[in-house]
N, C-alpha and C positions, 0 to 999 in steps of 0.2 A: 732262432732269434730273428725278428723282423729287421730288414735293412733300414727302415725309416725310423728315425729317433722318435721316442715317445716324449712330448714336452715334460711329463712328470717324471721322467727317468734322468735324474741327475747323479752326480758322483756319490752322493750320500747313500744311494740304494744298496751298495755292497756291504753296508755294516747294519742294515735293517734285517728283521726277521723275514723269511719268505712268507708269502701270501697264505700258505697253508699251515703256518705256525700258530700255536694256540694264542688266544689273546693274552697280552701281558698283564701282570698284576703289579701292585705297588712294590711287592717284594722282589719280583724279578727285574723290575725297573731299576731297582738300586743294587742289585746283587754284584759283588766284587768281580765275579767271573765273567759277567756279560753285561757291562754298563751300556746304557742306550745314549749316553752323552760322553764328551771328552772330559778327562780329569785335568784340570788346569796344571800347568807347569809352574810350580811354586816359585822357583827361582826368576822365571820370567815375570810372574805376577808381581813379585816384589820389586824387580827392576823396573817394570812400567810404573808402579806406584810411586816409587821414589823419584823417578824421571819427570812424572807428571806434576808432583809436588814442587820439584825445583823449578821447572819451566813455568808453571802457572804463577807461583809466588814471585818469580822474577819478573814475569809480565805484569802482574797487578801491582806490585810494590815498587818496580824500578822503571821498566820500560813504558807502561801504559796505566798509570794509577788511575782507577776510576773516579777518584775524588777530583781529578782535574778535568773531568768531562761531564759535569753535572748542568746539562742543559736539555731542551726539549723533553722528551719522555723521561730521561734519567732524572731531570730536575723535577718533574712531577711526581715520580716515585719517592725521591727524598723528601719533598715538601710534605706529601701525605704521610709518610714514615714519621717525620718529626712531629707533625700534628697529633698523630696517634700517641706518641710517646709523651708529649707535653700535655695533651688535653684529655687523653683517654677516648673511650668510645662515646662520641657525640653523635647523636642521630639527627636526621632532618636537614642535612647539608647535601644538596643535590649533587654538587660537584664531585662528592666522594663516591658516587655510584657511576662516574664516567668510565673507569677503566676497572678491570678485574682487580680484586683487592689482594690477591695472594702474594704477589710480589712485594707491596709496600708494607704488608703484615710481616713477612719474613725479614725484611730491612728493619722494621720497627723493633722486632724482637732482638736482632743483633744490636740496635741502638741501646735498647733497654738494659742488655746484659753488659755492654762494653763501652757505652757512651756514644754521643751522637755530634761530636765536634768535628768540623771540617779539619782535614780532608777526609774523614771517615775511614781511616786506616784499618780499624778491626772489621769494618764491612768489606773492605777490600780483600783482606785476608781470607774471610769466609767466601767471598766469590772465587778466590783462587782455589779455595778447597772444593767448592762445587765443581769447578772446571777439571781439577785434578781427579776427583773421584769418578768422573766419567769414563776415564781411561781404563782403569782396571775392571770397571763394571761393563764396558764394551767387550773387553776380552773374555770375561766370565759368561757374558751372554752368548758370545760366539762359540764358546765351549759347549754350550747347551744345545745349539741348534745346528751347528756345522759339523760335517763328518771327519775332517782331517785336521790334524794338529797345526799343519802349516797354514791352514786357512784361518784358524782362530788366532795364531801368531800374527798373520798378516793384519787382522782387524785391530788387534791391540796396538801394534806399532803404528798403524795408520791413524788410529785414534790420538795417539800420543803427538803425532806430527800435523794433525789436521787443524790448520790455521783458523777456518771460520769459527770453530768452537773455542779456540784459544782467545781469539779476538773478543768473544763475548764476555770473558772473565774481566775485561778492562772497561766495562761499561755497566752501571747500575740499571740493568734491564731485566726482564722476566726470563731470558734465554738460559742463563747459567744455572739458576736454581731449577728451572724446568727441565733442562737437559738431565741432571743427575736424578731428579725425582722420577722423571719418566723412564729412564733407564733401570732404576732400582724397581719401579713398579712393573716393568716389563720382565725383569729377571725374575722377581718373585712370583708373577703369574705364571711364567714358564715353569717354574718349580712346582707350582700347584698342579699344572697340567701333567708334568711328568712324575710327580711323586706324592701329590696330595698335600704338600707341605707348604708353610709360610703363607697361609691363607689370610690371617689376621694382619700381619705386617703388609702384605700386599694390598689389602683393603685400605689400611691407614694411609700409606704413601699414595695410593691411587686418588684418595680424597684430597690430599694435598695437590696432586697433579691437576685435578679439576679446578680448585681454587686458584691455581696459578694460571691456567688456561682452560676456561670452561669448554672450548671446542673439542677437548679430549673426550667429551661424552660420547662422540660418534665412534670412537675406537673402543671404548668400554661396551658399547652395544654390539660391536663386532666380536669382542672376546666372549661375551655372553652367548652370542650366536654359535661361535666355534665350540664351546662346551655343550650346548644343546644338541648340535649335530653329532657330537662324539661321546655323549653321555654314557652310552652302553659300553663304549671302548675304554672308558676311563672310570672304572668302578671305585677307584680310590678318591675320586673327586666327589664328595657327598653334598647334600644340600646344607650341611653345616658349614662347609668350606664356602659355598656360594653365598651363604648368609654373612659369614665373616668378611667376605670381600664386598658385598653389596650394601650392608647397613652403614658402613662409614661413608660410602659414596652417596647414599640416599640422604644421610645426615648432612653432608657437605652441600648437597644440592638445596635442601630446605633452608639451612642457614644462609646460603648465598642469596636465595630468593627473599628470605625474610629481611636480610640486611638491605637488598635493594629496595624493598617496599618501605623500610624504615626511613631511607634517604629521599625517596622519590614520591611516596604516598600511593604507589599503584604496583600491582603484580604483574610483572612482564619481563623476567629474565634476570640477569646477573649484573650486566654492565651496559649503560646506555650508549657506549661508543659502538655497540654492535649495530644500532639503528643507522648510524652515520656510515659505518663500514659497509653495510648491506647496500645502502644507497649509492656509495661510490662504486661498488662492484657491478651494480645494475645500470648505472648512468655514466659511468667512467668520467666523472668530475674529479679534478685533482685536488681542488680546494672546496672547503665548505665554509660559509661564513654566515653567522648568525648575528642579527642587530636587534637592538631593544626598541627601536623605532623605525618607522617607514622613512622618515627624514634621513636618518643615519644610512640606511640601505639605498636610498636615492642618490645620496652623496657619494657613496662607494662606487655606484654604477657611472655617475657622471665623471668622476675622476679616474675611473678604470683601475681602482685600487683593490688588489686581491690579497691584501695583507691586513686590513682592518677588520673591526668587529671581533666577535669571538671566532677565531679562525683555527681551523684544523686541516692539515694536508696529507696526502698520501703520495709521497714523492716517488714511489716506485711506478705509479701510472704515467709520470712524467716521461719514463723511459720509452713508453710506446709512442709518444709524440715525437721522438727523435728518429723514428723509422722513416723509410721512403714512404711518401704518401700513397703509393701504389701498393704497399704491403697490406695483406689482408687483416693484419692486427694492428695497423696504424690507429692511433688514438682518435676517436671520433665520438666526442661528447654528445650524449643525447639532448641536452639542453642548449647545444651550440656553443658552449663557452667552457673554459677550464674550471670556472668557479660557479657553484650554485649558492645564491644568497637568499635569504629569507628572514623575516621578522619573528623572533621567538627563541626558545632555548635550543641549543645546538643539537641536543639528543632527543628532542621531542618525537615520540613515535608516531603520532598522527601526522605531523608535518612530513616526516620521512616516508611514511606509507603513501601519502599523496604524491610525493616527488616520484617514487618508484613506479606508481600507475602510470604517470606521464611518461616516464622513460620506456617502460614496456610497450605502451601504445605507440610511441615514436619509432621504436627500433624493431619491434616484431621479433618473431622467433629466430630469424637468421642473425639479426643484429645482436641479440642476446647470446646466441651461440658464439658469435665472434668475441664477444665480451668475456665469455667464460674461458674460451681458448687463451685469450690475452691475458686473463688473470692468472691461469695456470702456468703460462709460459714465463711470467715474471719471476717466479722462484728458481727458474733454470737458465733463462737465456739473457733477458734484456736488462733487468734491474741489477744494480751494483749493490754490494753489501753496505747496508747503512748500520751505524754512523761512520764508517770508514771513509765515505765520500765527503763527510763534512771537513772544512778547512782545517780544524784542530787535529783531525786524524788522518789527513790525507797522505801523510808520509808512509802510511803502510798500504795505501790503496794498490799499488803494483803487486803486492803480495796476495792481497785480497782477490784481485782480478785473475791472477795465476791460478789459484784454487778454484774459482768460478769456472775457467776454461778446463782445468783438470777434471772437474765434476762433469761438465758436458761431455768431454771426449771419453772418459774412462768409466765413469760411474752411471750416468743417466740412463742410457738405453739397456745395458745389462741389468741394472736394478730393477727397471720396469719389467724386463723379462723374467727376472728372478722372483718379482711380485706375483706375475702370473703363474709360475711354477708353484710358488708357496700356496697361493689361494686354491689352485687346483687340487693340491694334495692335502686339503683340509681335513680329509678323513684318515689319512695315514700319518701326517706329520702336522698335527694341530699346533705344536709349539712353533713351528716355521710359519704356519699360516697366520698367527697373530702378529708376527713381524711383517708379513706382507700387507696386513690390514693396517698397520701403522702408516705406511706409505700411501695406501689407498685412501685412508682417512684424511690425510694432509692434502691429498690432491682435490678431494671433494670439497674441503673447506676453502681452499685457495680458489677453486672455480666459483663458488658461491659468492665469496667476498673478493679477495685479491691475494696474489702471491707476492713474496718478497724473499730474498736471499736470507736476510735475518730471521724471518719466520720459519724458513725451511731448516736451518742449520741444526736445530735440536733433533731433527729426524735423520740427520746424516749418518749416525751409526747404523740404523737399520737399512739405509740405502746401501751402505758399504757391505753389510752382510749380504743383502740380496743381489748385489752386483757380483759378489763372488759365486752366489748359486747360478746367476745368468751366465757369467763366464764359463762356469763348469759345463752348463748345459750347452753352450755353443761349442766348446772344445770337443765335448762328448758327441755331438751331432757330426762334427766334421770328421771325427774319427770313425764313426760308424759308417758314414757315407763312403770314406775311403776303403774301409773293409769290405763293404758291399760291392764296390767296384772291382776290388782286387779278386773277390770270390767269383764275380761274374766272368 
């Protein structure tokens, strides 16, 4: 055995078949005498489920009822959900194409079934259930991809205590439904990889994930690539399973684009907010203001008002402005001001395309690279969890910040190392590789647009799993080096 540790050699290697073993089949993959994954501890699973239900219901119904925090993004989701319930599907209203529609469709369904009277307690209960379901799902997923029972237990308990995702059950945002939908999608896709089972449910829930957050498309492309690379090693994953996964996703994509066209009159995506977000990521303006006339814009400039017109802000970017001016990631807007103002619709693709060209010309490659690094860093280091930083929720900000520092110190670097280990083992551990691609995909999206703690939190269960892989590799490397020195 070589003294130098192999980055791909983690603790799970001891329970895998040797390299000269015959290729597994679906039958041997599920054989009782030689499982390729951990069997869940049923008592622990029940305990995690009960504690998750109690804690999330207590949070959403008593400590932090989301119906008491209906403002900003939350207010818009509620507004659109109420509009859908009361008016049905009405087309040609451009503002309804501003955000991804999945979240307000979910809330509208809850309203239709249980009523839509403030403070929206039935919806609060559903959000608590979303958050609670994520805990046992995290444990079950860990059992599928980690080699030791204590590791899976650690993931389950940590998911139960993980405040960032608990906090999101107290706001009517996309995070809570996306968290559980993405976990279920990942779990079922892992089962497809390992057993060839649950393909159609995986496809259906994946379609819901896409409608909640269209940027997940990049991860589904990665999953397809993992299968293509391993298709000879996974004979139980046939084209029928791929079709069962892919067809709902394709249907979701076409419906989303058709809906967008019905509201905007042109074919170009799923949500017009992507145009503004892309501009913010490439220009580093905190605020975007759109005006109906040049006179209104001129008055805003003259009075230095950054809060009038049709206004949308990216508060996370403001955190970069609080850095030391000598810091390489210090906020340096390409347009020279924190606000970009223009006459026209705030999501107009042509206007934003022109703005980005100007920003690219002014900043150059190095400037854009700085922007990209700054965007990624916001989900880890500088931004605080929103909306916890708003006055109405600031009483929990110390807890939010404590978990932000915990993530930075204990999870971040080991999870990135674990991501590298997982992606490198794409041919031997494809189920672990798709977990690694979850984090890689989220980093790519953050780099292109911008990062934020709130946007990162649904990916935390995967980061926690990969952090254990990374810590295992670190400990194993230290042990190997010590053994090599002793042998010398």
